[in-house]
C-alpha positions in Angstrom: 0.0 0.0 0.0 2.8 2.4 0.8 4.3 1.8 -2.6 0.9 2.4 -4.3 0.7 -1.2 -5.6 -2.3 -2.3 -3.5 -5.5 -0.4 -2.9 -5.6 1.3 0.6 -7.4 -1.1 3.0 -8.6 -0.5 6.5 -10.0 -3.2 8.7 -13.0 -2.1 10.6 -13.8 -2.9 14.2 -17.0 -4.8 14.8 -18.7 -1.8 16.2 -18.3 -0.1 12.8 -19.8 -3.0 10.8 -23.0 -2.4 8.9 -26.1 -4.6 9.4 -25.9 -7.9 7.6 -22.1 -8.4 8.2 -22.6 -10.6 11.3 -21.4 -13.7 9.5 -18.2 -12.0 8.2 -14.7 -12.9 9.6 -13.4 -9.4 8.7 -14.8 -6.3 7.2 -12.3 -4.2 5.2 -13.0 -0.7 3.8 -11.4 0.8 0.7 -11.6 4.3 -0.9 -13.9 4.5 -3.9 -12.4 4.3 -7.4 -13.7 7.4 -9.2 -14.6 5.5 -12.4 -14.5 1.7 -12.9 -13.0 0.8 -16.3 -12.2 -2.5 -18.0 -9.2 -3.8 -20.0 -11.0 -3.7 -23.3 -11.5 0.1 -22.8 -7.9 0.8 -22.0 -5.5 2.2 -24.7 -2.3 0.3 -25.3 -0.3 2.3 -22.9 -2.8 1.8 -20.1 -2.8 -2.0 -20.6 1.0 -1.9 -20.6 1.0 0.1 -17.4 -1.4 -2.3 -15.8 0.7 -5.3 -16.9 3.9 -3.9 -15.4 2.0 -2.9 -12.2 0.7 -6.5 -11.9 4.3 -7.9 -12.3 5.7 -5.4 -9.8 3.1 -6.4 -7.2 4.0 -10.0 -7.7 7.7 -9.4 -7.3 7.0 -7.3 -4.1 4.8 -10.0 -2.7 7.3 -12.8 -3.3 9.8 -10.8 -1.1 7.2 -11.0 1.7 6.4 -14.7 1.3 3.2 -14.0 -0.5 1.8 -14.6 -4.0 -1.4 -14.0 -6.0 -4.0 -16.6 -6.5 -4.8 -15.4 -10.1 -3.7 -12.9 -12.7 -7.0 -11.3 -13.7 -6.6 -7.9 -15.5 -9.9 -6.9 -14.0 -8.2 -6.8 -10.6 -6.4 -3.6 -11.7 -8.2 -0.2 -11.8 -6.9 3.3 -12.6 -6.9 6.5 -10.6 -5.9 8.9 -13.3 -3.1 7.2 -15.2 -1.9 5.4 -12.0 -2.9 1.7 -11.9 -3.8 0.1 -8.5 -4.5 -3.5 -7.6 -7.9 -3.8 -5.9 -8.5 -7.4 -5.0 -7.1 -7.9 -1.5 -8.4 -11.5 -1.4 -6.2 -12.5 -4.3 -3.1 -12.1 -2.0 -2.3 -15.4 -0.2 0.8 -17.1 1.3 3.5 -18.2 -1.0 4.0 -22.0 -1.2 7.7 -22.9 -1.7 8.2 -24.6 -5.0 4.9 -23.6 -6.5 4.4 -22.7 -10.1 2.9 -19.4 -11.2 -0.7 -20.6 -11.4 -1.9 -17.4 -13.0 0.6 -17.5 -15.9 -1.9 -18.5 -18.6 -4.4 -15.9 -17.4 -1.7 -13.2 -17.4 -0.7 -14.0 -21.0 -4.3 -14.0 -22.3 -5.5 -10.9 -20.4 -2.3 -8.8 -20.5 0.5 -10.1 -22.7 -1.4 -11.4 -25.8 -3.5 -8.2 -26.3 -0.3 -6.1 -26.1 1.4 -8.4 -28.6 -1.5 -8.3 -31.0 -1.1 -4.5 -31.2 2.7 -4.4 -30.9 3.5 -7.2 -33.5 0.5 -7.0 -35.8 -0.7 -3.4 -35.5 -4.2 -4.6 -34.6 -5.9 -2.8 -31.7 -7.1 -5.4 -29.1 -10.1 -3.6 -27.8 -12.9 -5.1 -29.9 -11.5 -8.6 -29.7 -11.0 -8.3 -26.0 -14.5 -7.1 -25.4 -15.9 -10.0 -27.4 -14.0 -12.5 -25.3 -13.9 -11.2 -21.7 -11.1 -13.6 -20.7 -8.7 -11.9 -23.2 -7.0 -13.3 -26.3 -6.4 -17.0 -26.3 -2.7 -17.9 -26.8 -3.6 -20.5 -29.5 -5.4 -17.8 -31.6 -2.5 -15.4 -31.3 0.0 -18.1 -32.3 -2.0 -18.8 -35.5 -2.1 -15.1 -36.3 1.6 -14.4 -35.9 3.8 -14.3 -39.0 6.7 -16.7 -39.2 9.2 -13.8 -38.9 8.0 -12.9 -35.4 8.3 -16.4 -34.0 12.1 -16.6 -33.6 12.7 -14.6 -30.5 13.0 -16.5 -27.3 10.3 -14.5 -25.6 7.8 -15.2 -28.4 8.8 -18.8 -28.6 8.5 -19.5 -24.9 5.5 -17.3 -24.0 3.3 -17.9 -27.1 4.3 -20.7 -29.5 5.3 -23.3 -26.9 2.4 -22.4 -24.7 0.0 -22.8 -27.5 1.5 -26.3 -28.3 1.3 -27.3 -24.6 -2.4 -26.2 -24.4 -3.2 -28.1 -27.6 -1.5 -31.2 -26.2 -3.5 -30.9 -22.9 -6.7 -30.7 -24.9 -5.9 -33.7 -27.0 -4.7 -35.9 -24.1 -6.0 -34.4 -20.8 -5.3 -37.4 -18.6 -1.7 -37.6 -19.8 -1.2 -33.8 -19.3 -2.4 -34.1 -15.7 0.0 -36.9 -14.9 2.9 -35.0 -16.5 2.0 -31.9 -14.5 2.1 -34.0 -11.3 5.5 -35.3 -12.1 7.0 -31.9 -13.0 9.7 -30.6 -10.8 8.9 -27.6 -8.6 9.8 -24.0 -9.5 12.3 -22.3 -7.1 11.5 -18.8 -5.9 14.5 -17.5 -7.8 13.2 -19.1 -11.0 9.7 -17.7 -10.3 11.2 -14.2 -9.8 13.3 -14.7 -12.9 10.2 -15.4 -15.0 8.5 -12.3 -13.8 11.6 -10.1 -14.4 11.9 -11.6 -17.9 8.3 -10.8 -18.8 8.6 -7.3 -17.2 11.7 -6.4 -19.3 10.0 -7.7 -22.5 6.7 -5.9 -21.9 8.4 -2.6 -20.9 10.0 -2.5 -24.4 6.7 -3.1 -26.3 5.4 -0.3 -28.4 2.2 -0.2 -30.5 2.8 -0.8 -34.2 1.4 1.5 -36.9 1.6 4.5 -34.7 1.9 7.0 -37.6 -0.8 9.6 -38.3 -4.4 8.4 -37.8 -7.6 10.2 -38.8 -7.9 12.1 -35.5 -4.5 11.5 -33.8 -3.1 14.8 -35.0 -6.4 16.7 -34.5 -5.2 18.7 -31.6 -2.6 20.4 -33.9 -4.2 20.0 -37.3 -7.8 21.2 -37.0 -10.1 23.9 -38.5 -9.7 26.2 -35.6 -7.4 29.3 -35.4 -5.4 29.6 -32.2 -7.8 32.2 -30.8 -10.8 29.9 -31.5 -9.2 27.0 -29.7 -8.4 29.3 -26.8 -12.0 30.4 -26.6 -13.1 26.7 -26.4 -10.7 26.1 -23.6 -11.8 29.2 -21.8 -15.5 28.2 -22.2 -14.9 24.7 -20.8 -12.8 26.0 -17.9 -15.5 28.5 -16.9 -18.1 25.8 -17.2 -16.1 23.6 -14.8 -15.6 26.5 -12.4 -19.3 27.2 -12.3 -20.4 23.5 -11.8 -17.5 22.0 -9.9 -18.2 18.4 -11.1 -16.7 15.5 -9.1 -16.5 13.3 -12.2 -16.7 14.8 -15.7 -16.6 12.8 -18.9 -15.1 14.2 -22.1 -16.5 12.4 -25.1 -14.2 12.8 -28.0 -11.3 13.8 -25.8 -8.6 13.4 -28.4 -5.3 14.2 -26.7 -6.9 15.8 -23.7 -6.7 19.6 -24.3 -10.2 20.2 -23.0 -10.0 17.6 -20.4 -7.1 19.5 -18.9 -9.1 22.8 -19.2 -11.9 21.2 -17.2 -9.4 20.1 -14.5 -7.9 23.6 -14.4 -11.4 25.1 -14.1 -12.4 23.0 -11.2 -13.4 19.5 -12.2 -12.0 17.0 -9.7 -11.7 14.0 -12.1 -12.0 13.6 -15.8 -12.6 10.5 -17.8 -11.9 11.0 -21.5 -13.3 8.8 -24.3 -12.1 8.5 -27.9 -12.0 6.0 -30.7 -8.5 7.0 -32.1 -5.8 4.8 -30.6 -2.9 7.2 -31.2 -4.7 10.1 -29.7 -5.6 8.0 -26.6 -1.9 6.9 -26.1 -0.8 10.5 -26.4 -3.5 11.5 -23.9 -2.5 8.7 -21.5 1.2 9.7 -21.7 0.2 13.3 -21.0 -1.7 12.2 -17.9 1.3 10.2 -16.7 3.8 13.0 -17.4 1.7 15.8 -15.7 0.2 13.5 -13.0 -3.3 14.5 -13.9 -6.7 13.2 -12.5 -7.4 12.2 -16.1 -8.1 8.7 -17.5 -8.4 8.4 -21.3 -10.4 5.3 -22.4 -11.4 3.8 -25.8 -15.0 4.1 -26.9 -16.9 3.3 -30.0 -19.8 5.6 -29.3 -22.0 4.0 -32.0 -21.5 0.7 -30.2 -20.7 1.3 -26.6 -19.8 -1.5 -24.2 -22.9 -3.4 -23.1 -23.6 -5.3 -19.8 -21.5 -8.4 -20.2 -20.5 -11.7 -18.5 -22.6 -14.2 -16.5 -26.3 -13.1 -16.5 -25.0 -9.9 -18.1 -24.0 -8.7 -14.6 -20.3 -9.2 -14.3 -19.2 -6.1 -16.3 -21.5 -3.1 -16.3 -22.0 -1.4 -19.7 -21.0 2.1 -20.6 -24.5 3.4 -20.1 -24.7 2.4 -16.5 -21.2 3.6 -15.5 -21.1 6.8 -17.5 -23.8 8.6 -15.5 -21.7 11.3 -14.0 -21.7 14.9 -12.7 -20.9 16.6 -16.0 -20.2 15.9 -19.7 -18.2 17.7 -22.3 -18.7 16.7 -26.0 -16.8 18.9 -28.3 -16.6 18.3 -32.1 -18.3 15.1 -31.5 -22.0 15.0 -32.4 -21.5 15.1 -36.2 -19.5 11.9 -36.0 -22.6 10.1 -34.9 -25.2 12.1 -36.8 -23.3 12.3 -40.1 -20.8 9.4 -40.1 -23.0 6.9 -38.4 -26.5 8.0 -39.6 -27.8 8.4 -36.0 -30.7 10.9 -36.0 -29.5 14.2 -34.5 -32.3 14.3 -31.8 -31.2 10.8 -30.6 -27.6 12.1 -30.4 -28.7 15.0 -28.2 -30.8 12.6 -26.0 -27.9 10.3 -25.5 -25.5 13.0 -24.6 -27.8 14.9 -22.2 -28.6 11.6 -20.5 -24.9 11.3 -19.4 -25.0 14.1 -16.9 -27.3 16.9 -15.5 -25.0 19.6 -16.8 -22.7 19.7 -19.8 -21.2 21.5 -22.8 -22.1 20.2 -26.3 -20.6 21.6 -29.5 -22.8 21.8 -32.6 -20.9 21.6 -35.9 -22.9 23.0 -38.9 -22.9 21.7 -42.5 -20.9 24.7 -43.6 -18.0 23.6 -41.5 -15.0 22.2 -43.5 -15.0 18.9 -41.5 -18.7 18.2 -42.3 -18.2 19.2 -45.9 -15.4 16.7 -46.2 -17.6 14.0 -44.5 -20.4 14.7 -47.1 -18.1 15.0 -50.1 -18.3 11.4 -51.2 -21.9 10.6 -50.1 -25.4 11.8 -50.6 -26.6 14.5 -48.1 -29.6 12.7 -46.6 -29.6 14.8 -43.5 -32.4 17.3 -44.1 -33.0 17.8 -40.3 -29.3 18.3 -39.5 -29.4 21.9 -38.3 -28.7 24.1 -35.3 -32.5 24.6 -35.1 -33.1 20.9 -34.7 -30.3 20.7 -32.2 -31.5 23.5 -30.0 -35.1 22.4 -30.2 -34.2 19.0 -28.9 -31.8 20.3 -26.3 -34.4 22.6 -24.8 -36.9 19.7 -24.4 -34.5 18.3 -21.8 -32.7 21.3 -20.3 -32.2 25.0 -20.0 -29.5 26.5 -22.3 -27.5 28.5 -19.8 -25.0 29.9 -22.3 -24.1 29.5 -25.9 -21.1 30.8 -27.9 -20.1 30.6 -31.5 -16.4 29.7 -31.6 -15.5 29.4 -35.3 -16.0 31.3 -38.5 -18.0 28.3 -39.9 -20.5 28.6 -37.1 -19.4 26.0 -34.6 -21.3 26.7 -31.4 -20.9 25.6 -27.8 -24.0 25.1 -25.7 -23.9 25.0 -21.9 -27.0 23.1 -20.8 -28.5 22.5 -17.3 -31.3 20.0 -16.8 -31.6 20.6 -13.1 -33.0 24.1 -13.2 
């Protein structure tokens, strides 16, 4: 806990227990995580940070004669860009000679998704979300090109593991007998395996990190310097007036306006974007500046649903993203124009996120929208600022609006509590 590896935990005296805890052996209290996120929402650098954190925790525990009972990535959460391990009950006494029983789980939930993006340039998020236990080693082994199989790390952690798993599937009784006969793993060897993995993962970088559609947007956009400054000022003043505990920035890009919200008075900002490069830049920014800012991946046209057993293990975006305030700048046209979502529904969805917020409307005369419509038929007869404001005022009061570009982009500060 002092190192920031394990979530702060305080055992409560019986006099402090709530009703219904009578059968408990212990009651332990933890601070609340500002926003619960899942590995399939993390950008590459966040998953990498979580993997290194998990290995650092294991190495620290082994020095104290302790170990982890599993290697679930869901046991890691983020406070800003800082990962923290939250499952106190996964910590147990170390048994001399034991193997790393969570090795396969670590590979499938941490290592394999990172390798998919580092070696093949394929973002792991949608695959991971479709298979909550991560990316199977056998599947990754099939996808890897021959040229990437000749490193010792890849051979030992992926190729040979896939062969052993296939062998166990074909002859499970024989595999069990061989496992029982296997020699034990010394503590030094256990630590060596963890260090080897840590050194390898620390060097991984996402492939295909060149320019993406929106990755350079913070620098290359249709705003002049003064217009961008006006947007930052508007967001900062909004945060100063509302003082939100948790604010979500939908379409956060590299985090310029998330930072403006923090500077204005927001306590914690969770950013969402679809662009992998922009998210990695935002995460690095949060790390470097030690911000209360967590950038996450989101396909807003297909947000994360309730998943897992009885659709109750992992809450969807809609349930978790009900917060104190929302900012959605240069965003609504990506749903309304690019994804054919009716503009009133876009407004409904955004306003449902929080009681107060700032939404930017981008008109058809804007160069970005003109580019989006250049190669397709304009079927959006009701896409207008009138449609936008009429729908917004059905839900909330427009506290303030300001045009911030020569093309007519307009910011709307709404409040549905008044």
